Backbone as XML, in Angstrom:
<?xml version="1.0"?>
<chain id="A" units="angstrom">
  <residue number="1" name="UNK">
    <atom name="N" x="0.835" y="-1.185" z="0.000"/>
    <atom name="CA" x="0.000" y="0.000" z="0.000"/>
    <atom name="C" x="0.875" y="1.242" z="0.000"/>
  </residue>
  <residue number="2" name="UNK">
    <atom name="N" x="0.455" y="2.212" z="-0.741"/>
    <atom name="CA" x="1.174" y="3.474" z="-0.825"/>
    <atom name="C" x="0.496" y="4.500" z="0.080"/>
  </residue>
  <residue number="3" name="UNK">
    <atom name="N" x="1.259" y="5.034" z="1.026"/>
    <atom name="CA" x="0.712" y="6.012" z="1.960"/>
    <atom name="C" x="1.012" y="7.420" z="1.477"/>
  </residue>
  <residue number="4" name="UNK">
    <atom name="N" x="0.034" y="8.281" z="1.617"/>
    <atom name="CA" x="0.231" y="9.692" z="1.313"/>
    <atom name="C" x="0.004" y="10.548" z="2.546"/>
  </residue>
  <residue number="5" name="UNK">
    <atom name="N" x="-1.002" y="10.216" z="3.313"/>
    <atom name="CA" x="-1.358" y="11.033" z="4.468"/>
    <atom name="C" x="-1.320" y="10.203" z="5.753"/>
  </residue>
  <residue number="6" name="UNK">
    <atom name="N" x="-1.378" y="10.905" z="6.861"/>
    <atom name="CA" x="-1.471" y="10.229" z="8.153"/>
    <atom name="C" x="-2.748" y="9.405" z="8.206"/>
  </residue>
  <residue number="7" name="UNK">
    <atom name="N" x="-3.802" y="9.899" z="7.585"/>
    <atom name="CA" x="-5.070" y="9.162" z="7.552"/>
    <atom name="C" x="-4.893" y="7.804" z="6.879"/>
  </residue>
  <residue number="8" name="UNK">
    <atom name="N" x="-4.106" y="7.746" z="5.805"/>
    <atom name="CA" x="-3.839" y="6.470" z="5.129"/>
    <atom name="C" x="-3.168" y="5.478" z="6.084"/>
  </residue>
  <residue number="9" name="UNK">
    <atom name="N" x="-2.182" y="5.966" z="6.821"/>
    <atom name="CA" x="-1.471" y="5.112" z="7.775"/>
    <atom name="C" x="-2.425" y="4.663" z="8.881"/>
  </residue>
  <residue number="10" name="UNK">
    <atom name="N" x="-3.246" y="5.587" z="9.357"/>
    <atom name="CA" x="-4.212" y="5.293" z="10.423"/>
    <atom name="C" x="-5.195" y="4.211" z="9.982"/>
  </residue>
  <residue number="11" name="UNK">
    <atom name="N" x="-5.717" y="4.339" z="8.782"/>
    <atom name="CA" x="-6.668" y="3.344" z="8.277"/>
    <atom name="C" x="-6.021" y="1.972" z="8.143"/>
  </residue>
  <residue number="12" name="UNK">
    <atom name="N" x="-4.795" y="1.929" z="7.681"/>
    <atom name="CA" x="-4.084" y="0.654" z="7.570"/>
    <atom name="C" x="-3.794" y="0.071" z="8.955"/>
  </residue>
  <residue number="13" name="UNK">
    <atom name="N" x="-3.454" y="0.934" z="9.910"/>
    <atom name="CA" x="-3.213" y="0.468" z="11.279"/>
    <atom name="C" x="-4.473" y="-0.159" z="11.865"/>
  </residue>
  <residue number="14" name="UNK">
    <atom name="N" x="-5.624" y="0.400" z="11.550"/>
    <atom name="CA" x="-6.892" y="-0.168" z="12.021"/>
    <atom name="C" x="-7.123" y="-1.532" z="11.377"/>
  </residue>
  <residue number="15" name="UNK">
    <atom name="N" x="-6.904" y="-1.623" z="10.077"/>
    <atom name="CA" x="-7.093" y="-2.892" z="9.363"/>
    <atom name="C" x="-6.174" y="-3.975" z="9.930"/>
  </residue>
  <residue number="16" name="UNK">
    <atom name="N" x="-4.920" y="-3.612" z="10.170"/>
    <atom name="CA" x="-3.922" y="-4.578" z="10.653"/>
    <atom name="C" x="-3.909" y="-4.720" z="12.178"/>
  </residue>
  <residue number="17" name="UNK">
    <atom name="N" x="-4.741" y="-3.941" z="12.861"/>
    <atom name="CA" x="-4.861" y="-3.971" z="14.320"/>
    <atom name="C" x="-3.537" y="-3.648" z="15.021"/>
  </residue>
  <residue number="18" name="UNK">
    <atom name="N" x="-2.856" y="-2.592" z="14.537"/>
    <atom name="CA" x="-1.622" y="-2.109" z="15.158"/>
    <atom name="C" x="-1.994" y="-1.072" z="16.217"/>
  </residue>
  <residue number="19" name="UNK">
    <atom name="N" x="-2.335" y="-1.570" z="17.404"/>
    <atom name="CA" x="-2.852" y="-0.710" z="18.473"/>
    <atom name="C" x="-1.906" y="0.435" z="18.823"/>
  </residue>
  <residue number="20" name="UNK">
    <atom name="N" x="-0.622" y="0.153" z="18.961"/>
    <atom name="CA" x="0.298" y="1.211" z="19.371"/>
    <atom name="C" x="0.352" y="2.334" z="18.336"/>
  </residue>
  <residue number="21" name="UNK">
    <atom name="N" x="0.303" y="1.997" z="17.066"/>
    <atom name="CA" x="0.307" y="3.015" z="16.019"/>
    <atom name="C" x="-1.007" y="3.793" z="16.013"/>
  </residue>
  <residue number="22" name="UNK">
    <atom name="N" x="-2.104" y="3.109" z="16.231"/>
    <atom name="CA" x="-3.409" y="3.776" z="16.314"/>
    <atom name="C" x="-3.390" y="4.795" z="17.447"/>
  </residue>
  <residue number="23" name="UNK">
    <atom name="N" x="-2.942" y="4.370" z="18.627"/>
    <atom name="CA" x="-2.897" y="5.278" z="19.772"/>
    <atom name="C" x="-1.942" y="6.435" z="19.517"/>
  </residue>
  <residue number="24" name="UNK">
    <atom name="N" x="-0.797" y="6.162" z="18.906"/>
    <atom name="CA" x="0.159" y="7.230" z="18.618"/>
    <atom name="C" x="-0.457" y="8.279" z="17.697"/>
  </residue>
  <residue number="25" name="UNK">
    <atom name="N" x="-1.092" y="7.842" z="16.624"/>
    <atom name="CA" x="-1.688" y="8.791" z="15.681"/>
    <atom name="C" x="-2.809" y="9.582" z="16.345"/>
  </residue>
  <residue number="26" name="UNK">
    <atom name="N" x="-3.667" y="8.911" z="17.083"/>
    <atom name="CA" x="-4.753" y="9.623" z="17.772"/>
    <atom name="C" x="-4.192" y="10.639" z="18.761"/>
  </residue>
  <residue number="27" name="UNK">
    <atom name="N" x="-3.189" y="10.257" z="19.521"/>
    <atom name="CA" x="-2.571" y="11.162" z="20.485"/>
    <atom name="C" x="-1.966" y="12.364" z="19.769"/>
  </residue>
  <residue number="28" name="UNK">
    <atom name="N" x="-1.252" y="12.098" z="18.688"/>
    <atom name="CA" x="-0.597" y="13.148" z="17.919"/>
    <atom name="C" x="-1.603" y="14.131" z="17.332"/>
  </residue>
  <residue number="29" name="UNK">
    <atom name="N" x="-2.690" y="13.604" z="16.770"/>
    <atom name="CA" x="-3.676" y="14.433" z="16.072"/>
    <atom name="C" x="-4.669" y="15.079" z="17.036"/>
  </residue>
  <residue number="30" name="UNK">
    <atom name="N" x="-5.230" y="14.300" z="17.940"/>
    <atom name="CA" x="-6.334" y="14.799" z="18.759"/>
    <atom name="C" x="-5.918" y="15.382" z="20.101"/>
  </residue>
  <residue number="31" name="UNK">
    <atom name="N" x="-4.882" y="14.839" z="20.718"/>
    <atom name="CA" x="-4.444" y="15.341" z="22.024"/>
    <atom name="C" x="-3.429" y="16.474" z="21.871"/>
  </residue>
  <residue number="32" name="UNK">
    <atom name="N" x="-2.392" y="16.226" z="21.099"/>
    <atom name="CA" x="-1.325" y="17.213" z="20.955"/>
    <atom name="C" x="-1.609" y="18.246" z="19.868"/>
  </residue>
  <residue number="33" name="UNK">
    <atom name="N" x="-2.449" y="17.871" z="18.917"/>
    <atom name="CA" x="-2.754" y="18.729" z="17.772"/>
    <atom name="C" x="-1.471" y="19.152" z="17.045"/>
  </residue>
  <residue number="34" name="UNK">
    <atom name="N" x="-0.527" y="18.205" z="16.981"/>
    <atom name="CA" x="0.751" y="18.449" z="16.329"/>
    <atom name="C" x="0.697" y="18.134" z="14.842"/>
  </residue>
  <residue number="35" name="UNK">
    <atom name="N" x="-0.382" y="17.511" z="14.410"/>
    <atom name="CA" x="-0.566" y="17.159" z="12.999"/>
    <atom name="C" x="-2.061" y="16.985" z="12.762"/>
  </residue>
  <residue number="36" name="UNK">
    <atom name="N" x="-2.411" y="16.862" z="11.491"/>
    <atom name="CA" x="-3.791" y="16.535" z="11.135"/>
    <atom name="C" x="-3.768" y="15.242" z="10.338"/>
  </residue>
  <residue number="37" name="UNK">
    <atom name="N" x="-4.915" y="14.660" z="10.164"/>
    <atom name="CA" x="-5.013" y="13.433" z="9.369"/>
    <atom name="C" x="-4.616" y="13.683" z="7.915"/>
  </residue>
  <residue number="38" name="UNK">
    <atom name="N" x="-4.655" y="14.930" z="7.488"/>
    <atom name="CA" x="-4.322" y="15.255" z="6.099"/>
    <atom name="C" x="-2.835" y="15.529" z="5.886"/>
  </residue>
  <residue number="39" name="UNK">
    <atom name="N" x="-2.058" y="15.621" z="6.958"/>
    <atom name="CA" x="-0.619" y="15.853" z="6.813"/>
    <atom name="C" x="0.066" y="14.656" z="6.163"/>
  </residue>
  <residue number="40" name="UNK">
    <atom name="N" x="1.214" y="14.920" z="5.588"/>
    <atom name="CA" x="2.025" y="13.884" z="4.957"/>
    <atom name="C" x="2.386" y="12.805" z="5.982"/>
  </residue>
  <residue number="41" name="UNK">
    <atom name="N" x="2.334" y="11.565" z="5.557"/>
    <atom name="CA" x="2.617" y="10.443" z="6.464"/>
    <atom name="C" x="4.036" y="10.473" z="7.020"/>
  </residue>
  <residue number="42" name="UNK">
    <atom name="N" x="4.944" y="11.157" z="6.361"/>
    <atom name="CA" x="6.335" y="11.220" z="6.830"/>
    <atom name="C" x="6.479" y="11.990" z="8.137"/>
  </residue>
  <residue number="43" name="UNK">
    <atom name="N" x="5.456" y="12.760" z="8.506"/>
    <atom name="CA" x="5.488" y="13.445" z="9.807"/>
    <atom name="C" x="5.575" y="12.441" z="10.949"/>
  </residue>
  <residue number="44" name="UNK">
    <atom name="N" x="4.947" y="11.290" z="10.780"/>
    <atom name="CA" x="4.995" y="10.249" z="11.814"/>
    <atom name="C" x="6.431" y="9.777" z="12.005"/>
  </residue>
  <residue number="45" name="UNK">
    <atom name="N" x="7.112" y="9.466" z="10.911"/>
    <atom name="CA" x="8.506" y="9.019" z="10.994"/>
    <atom name="C" x="9.389" y="10.084" z="11.629"/>
  </residue>
  <residue number="46" name="UNK">
    <atom name="N" x="9.175" y="11.325" z="11.220"/>
    <atom name="CA" x="9.972" y="12.425" z="11.761"/>
    <atom name="C" x="9.836" y="12.501" z="13.282"/>
  </residue>
  <residue number="47" name="UNK">
    <atom name="N" x="8.602" y="12.487" z="13.760"/>
    <atom name="CA" x="8.374" y="12.604" z="15.206"/>
    <atom name="C" x="8.897" y="11.394" z="15.970"/>
  </residue>
  <residue number="48" name="UNK">
    <atom name="N" x="8.724" y="10.211" z="15.414"/>
    <atom name="CA" x="9.245" y="9.010" z="16.075"/>
    <atom name="C" x="10.766" y="9.033" z="16.130"/>
  </residue>
  <residue number="49" name="UNK">
    <atom name="N" x="11.406" y="9.475" z="15.053"/>
    <atom name="CA" x="12.867" y="9.559" z="15.039"/>
    <atom name="C" x="13.378" y="10.639" z="15.983"/>
  </residue>
  <residue number="50" name="UNK">
    <atom name="N" x="12.662" y="11.754" z="16.063"/>
    <atom name="CA" x="13.107" y="12.864" z="16.898"/>
    <atom name="C" x="12.899" y="12.592" z="18.385"/>
  </residue>
  <residue number="51" name="UNK">
    <atom name="N" x="11.739" y="12.049" z="18.748"/>
    <atom name="CA" x="11.398" y="11.905" z="20.162"/>
    <atom name="C" x="11.433" y="10.468" z="20.671"/>
  </residue>
  <residue number="52" name="UNK">
    <atom name="N" x="11.306" y="9.507" z="19.769"/>
    <atom name="CA" x="11.411" y="8.094" z="20.094"/>
    <atom name="C" x="10.809" y="7.663" z="21.412"/>
  </residue>
  <residue number="53" name="UNK">
    <atom name="N" x="11.622" y="7.001" z="22.243"/>
    <atom name="CA" x="11.133" y="6.430" z="23.500"/>
    <atom name="C" x="10.574" y="7.461" z="24.488"/>
  </residue>
  <residue number="54" name="UNK">
    <atom name="N" x="10.945" y="8.734" z="24.336"/>
    <atom name="CA" x="10.414" y="9.755" z="25.249"/>
    <atom name="C" x="8.905" y="9.891" z="25.122"/>
  </residue>
  <residue number="55" name="UNK">
    <atom name="N" x="8.332" y="9.413" z="24.024"/>
    <atom name="CA" x="6.884" y="9.495" z="23.822"/>
    <atom name="C" x="6.124" y="8.407" z="24.570"/>
  </residue>
  <residue number="56" name="UNK">
    <atom name="N" x="6.784" y="7.328" z="24.915"/>
    <atom name="CA" x="6.102" y="6.172" z="25.508"/>
    <atom name="C" x="5.212" y="6.500" z="26.707"/>
  </residue>
  <residue number="57" name="UNK">
    <atom name="N" x="5.667" y="7.297" z="27.680"/>
    <atom name="CA" x="4.772" y="7.593" z="28.809"/>
    <atom name="C" x="3.503" y="8.333" z="28.381"/>
  </residue>
  <residue number="58" name="UNK">
    <atom name="N" x="3.628" y="9.204" z="27.395"/>
    <atom name="CA" x="2.473" y="9.983" z="26.946"/>
    <atom name="C" x="1.489" y="9.128" z="26.161"/>
  </residue>
  <residue number="59" name="UNK">
    <atom name="N" x="2.030" y="8.239" z="25.347"/>
    <atom name="CA" x="1.161" y="7.329" z="24.595"/>
    <atom name="C" x="0.488" y="6.360" z="25.568"/>
  </residue>
  <residue number="60" name="UNK">
    <atom name="N" x="1.237" y="5.899" z="26.559"/>
    <atom name="CA" x="0.667" y="5.012" z="27.576"/>
    <atom name="C" x="-0.453" y="5.684" z="28.352"/>
  </residue>
  <residue number="61" name="UNK">
    <atom name="N" x="-0.261" y="6.948" z="28.695"/>
    <atom name="CA" x="-1.301" y="7.693" z="29.412"/>
    <atom name="C" x="-2.523" y="7.888" z="28.526"/>
  </residue>
  <residue number="62" name="UNK">
    <atom name="N" x="-2.294" y="8.163" z="27.243"/>
    <atom name="CA" x="-3.419" y="8.329" z="26.319"/>
    <atom name="C" x="-4.187" y="7.018" z="26.177"/>
  </residue>
  <residue number="63" name="UNK">
    <atom name="N" x="-3.452" y="5.916" z="26.045"/>
    <atom name="CA" x="-4.088" y="4.598" z="25.927"/>
    <atom name="C" x="-4.948" y="4.311" z="27.156"/>
  </residue>
  <residue number="64" name="UNK">
    <atom name="N" x="-4.396" y="4.581" z="28.332"/>
    <atom name="CA" x="-5.148" y="4.358" z="29.569"/>
    <atom name="C" x="-6.400" y="5.228" z="29.606"/>
  </residue>
  <residue number="65" name="UNK">
    <atom name="N" x="-6.270" y="6.464" z="29.169"/>
    <atom name="CA" x="-7.417" y="7.377" z="29.134"/>
    <atom name="C" x="-8.506" y="6.841" z="28.209"/>
  </residue>
  <residue number="66" name="UNK">
    <atom name="N" x="-8.122" y="6.406" z="27.029"/>
    <atom name="CA" x="-9.075" y="5.880" z="26.048"/>
    <atom name="C" x="-9.749" y="4.617" z="26.572"/>
  </residue>
  <residue number="67" name="UNK">
    <atom name="N" x="-8.982" y="3.781" z="27.247"/>
    <atom name="CA" x="-9.512" y="2.519" z="27.759"/>
    <atom name="C" x="-10.194" y="2.676" z="29.116"/>
  </residue>
  <residue number="68" name="UNK">
    <atom name="N" x="-10.272" y="3.908" z="29.622"/>
    <atom name="CA" x="-10.977" y="4.165" z="30.870"/>
    <atom name="C" x="-10.223" y="3.778" z="32.122"/>
  </residue>
  <residue number="69" name="UNK">
    <atom name="N" x="-8.905" y="3.673" z="32.023"/>
    <atom name="CA" x="-8.093" y="3.328" z="33.182"/>
    <atom name="C" x="-7.693" y="4.598" z="33.920"/>
  </residue>
  <residue number="70" name="UNK">
    <atom name="N" x="-7.312" y="4.442" z="35.175"/>
    <atom name="CA" x="-6.834" y="5.572" z="35.962"/>
    <atom name="C" x="-5.417" y="5.899" z="35.505"/>
  </residue>
  <residue number="71" name="UNK">
    <atom name="N" x="-5.172" y="7.180" z="35.250"/>
    <atom name="CA" x="-3.866" y="7.628" z="34.779"/>
    <atom name="C" x="-3.157" y="8.359" z="35.912"/>
  </residue>
  <residue number="72" name="UNK">
    <atom name="N" x="-1.933" y="7.933" z="36.267"/>
    <atom name="CA" x="-1.187" y="8.672" z="37.289"/>
    <atom name="C" x="-1.008" y="10.120" z="36.849"/>
  </residue>
  <residue number="73" name="UNK">
    <atom name="N" x="-1.157" y="11.050" z="37.777"/>
    <atom name="CA" x="-1.128" y="12.466" z="37.430"/>
    <atom name="C" x="0.173" y="12.877" z="36.765"/>
  </residue>
  <residue number="74" name="UNK">
    <atom name="N" x="1.288" y="12.270" z="37.119"/>
    <atom name="CA" x="2.566" y="12.650" z="36.530"/>
    <atom name="C" x="2.622" y="12.345" z="35.045"/>
  </residue>
  <residue number="75" name="UNK">
    <atom name="N" x="1.824" y="11.399" z="34.566"/>
    <atom name="CA" x="1.826" y="11.082" z="33.145"/>
    <atom name="C" x="0.999" y="12.072" z="32.340"/>
  </residue>
  <residue number="76" name="UNK">
    <atom name="N" x="0.228" y="12.906" z="33.000"/>
    <atom name="CA" x="-0.607" y="13.854" z="32.294"/>
    <atom name="C" x="0.090" y="15.148" z="31.963"/>
  </residue>
  <residue number="77" name="UNK">
    <atom name="N" x="1.387" y="15.248" z="32.280"/>
    <atom name="CA" x="2.116" y="16.481" z="32.033"/>
    <atom name="C" x="3.151" y="16.267" z="30.943"/>
  </residue>
  <residue number="78" name="UNK">
    <atom name="N" x="3.199" y="17.214" z="30.050"/>
    <atom name="CA" x="4.170" y="17.187" z="28.963"/>
    <atom name="C" x="5.290" y="18.147" z="29.345"/>
  </residue>
  <residue number="79" name="UNK">
    <atom name="N" x="6.522" y="17.666" z="29.274"/>
    <atom name="CA" x="7.652" y="18.515" z="29.613"/>
    <atom name="C" x="8.661" y="18.500" z="28.484"/>
  </residue>
  <residue number="80" name="UNK">
    <atom name="N" x="9.490" y="19.530" z="28.459"/>
    <atom name="CA" x="10.549" y="19.600" z="27.471"/>
    <atom name="C" x="10.110" y="20.291" z="26.199"/>
  </residue>
  <residue number="81" name="UNK">
    <atom name="N" x="11.078" y="20.615" z="25.364"/>
    <atom name="CA" x="10.831" y="21.260" z="24.079"/>
    <atom name="C" x="9.982" y="22.519" z="24.232"/>
  </residue>
  <residue number="82" name="UNK">
    <atom name="N" x="10.091" y="23.206" z="25.383"/>
    <atom name="CA" x="9.370" y="24.453" z="25.593"/>
    <atom name="C" x="7.874" y="24.298" z="25.756"/>
  </residue>
  <residue number="83" name="UNK">
    <atom name="N" x="7.423" y="23.095" z="26.026"/>
    <atom name="CA" x="5.988" y="22.835" z="26.119"/>
    <atom name="C" x="5.671" y="22.298" z="27.508"/>
  </residue>
  <residue number="84" name="UNK">
    <atom name="N" x="5.416" y="23.176" z="28.455"/>
    <atom name="CA" x="5.159" y="22.766" z="29.833"/>
    <atom name="C" x="3.706" y="22.959" z="30.219"/>
  </residue>
  <residue number="85" name="UNK">
    <atom name="N" x="2.813" y="22.557" z="29.392"/>
    <atom name="CA" x="1.402" y="22.704" z="29.729"/>
    <atom name="C" x="0.855" y="21.384" z="30.238"/>
  </residue>
  <residue number="86" name="UNK">
    <atom name="N" x="-0.178" y="21.477" z="31.041"/>
    <atom name="CA" x="-0.771" y="20.276" z="31.623"/>
    <atom name="C" x="-1.834" y="19.722" z="30.700"/>
  </residue>
  <residue number="87" name="UNK">
    <atom name="N" x="-1.862" y="18.418" z="30.611"/>
    <atom name="CA" x="-2.873" y="17.729" z="29.805"/>
    <atom name="C" x="-3.848" y="17.071" z="30.744"/>
  </residue>
  <residue number="88" name="UNK">
    <atom name="N" x="-5.111" y="16.990" z="30.324"/>
    <atom name="CA" x="-6.084" y="16.379" z="31.213"/>
    <atom name="C" x="-6.829" y="15.281" z="30.652"/>
  </residue>
</chain>
């Protein structure tokens, strides 16, 4: 499959049941508003390469939120890169 947009990647992730990628895209688009579904799919690679494992706690907190689990308060805060706002 040839991807053009983040939406293309998201739809394929749903078909293939790639939960971590689904959560990452949703977090990126809906929580952080760092991209839209219409952005080029290469934005995903860029962000993963730039921030890599540092994203794991935030994606984990988003997953817990979506699944209705209790999220430790420390996971709801984004730090670094000049972005010190609280997420809820």
